[in-house]
C-alpha angles and dihedrals in degrees: 000000000000117000119231143203121265126199113222091243090052092056093047091050094051092048089051094050095047092049093055102033097044094049092047090052095047093048088066094063136270119310124245114290118267123220104283122217120291110284097018118125117229114258121242117273107284099169092137094049128093107240089218087070086075091073108092135166126253139196125199124192114208122198111247091239094054113123091242096041093099096047105036101022137239097270118048125176131181140117138295134189127230104234098168115029092185095057096032092236115165123190122214143148113288103229090066093064102025109131090359119170092199137359129204129194117218114210130198093248091057094260116143114203123185119237135189125224104250097177144002117188115190097191096055095028095229129139123197123200133192117212114226092224137021114290098203090222134120121254117241111239115238118242134197110270091187094065103017099047098050120138112290091024114143113230144160129242111213123188131169137201090186104258094038130050124196117203116186129178117234142169127229103237104170141022112196146121119288128209122196126199091238095073092274129140122177118188120223096000119184120242125194143177149252101036117255126212120237091027096157105107093352120150123250100211130188125224090262090055099256126140115252103168149339120250118250115161146359111238133200095224120026092183091060094230092298098102138030147197108220090323092312130116125235118235116211147129135289121224131196102231117240090232088072087064096055102070094042101038095100089048091051090056095042105034105018089241141037108297098234132117109284112253117230115268127201105181089238122146112198136177129196109242109180107307095337133087107225125200104235099177141347121220110246112256090002125131094268092047092050091048092054097251109155140196116273090031112133116228107228105166150000116215089345091306115125115243115225099184145340095280090048089049092054094045091049091054094046091050093063094071141273129325111301095043120129112255113203106208132188121202141173120233116177087346092301120120117239128186123208138175114219121194101217123214144193108271092212088062090050093051119075096235098146097061095258096141 
């Protein structure tokens, strides 16, 4: 979908409209329940409940020797959304609970409820939790992020610390692919503005009180360079669309991840600098580290095919085969070309997801 130019006044007017109209609609009670993902049981009737009550806080404690402890920290806090009240299922963003030793759900009445990590899906970025006792909260119905989160859609960003809930109006300003330096590519991500605090695991909510996405990141330019406000960029947030959940929902419950062949992973963090793809960091003891790739190397080619950008880099790697495939990589170091053979691995095998610390 093509991006567009927004005048500053248009942004302010849209934000004002969503702030007033969405709050008024939600005050009248929750909307009729939508069809939930395959395999999900319908939640009890919550017609008198406010769907925003489904957004709760969470806190995850990560062992100090976890693979991601150094980069993501050992105590992570954010939000989650109850999507099945009967089963106590809470959807959040995966990096909050990845390699967690313990997870607590922080409820608005000051209750703290334990939860187990039911699923962590690297490709989508979702994490799914199951509370260890009834929460007594409504489930938020799932919306259609394909039609209800189009550009110019008026939305709410809802985050929670447990006792305190933050509700902020926002506008969807872009739908496009997102690439992350951690070998991550998300199709048709949702970008909103203005930036909202507490975005990790936050709910992107329609005016009808339906869940459209889960908060992942704060970004410097929500328009992606395709629009402007008087020459300035628009900071905002990126959300994983809820449509990404539907085809993998049963897999998350059954296997703890999408039941697909694992992609090859290199442990290589890259950033685009001008027309170059620069190695920012290599994961210690990962394939790139073992092959001698170093920070400040410039990625030139995969299997002798020139790399144009970060997304192209990932797609060329993944096109070689499943995890375990050899990845021939060409880099520039001090303007000298170097060829390396990287034995890719399955990232799930590298992470300590089974508590073996």
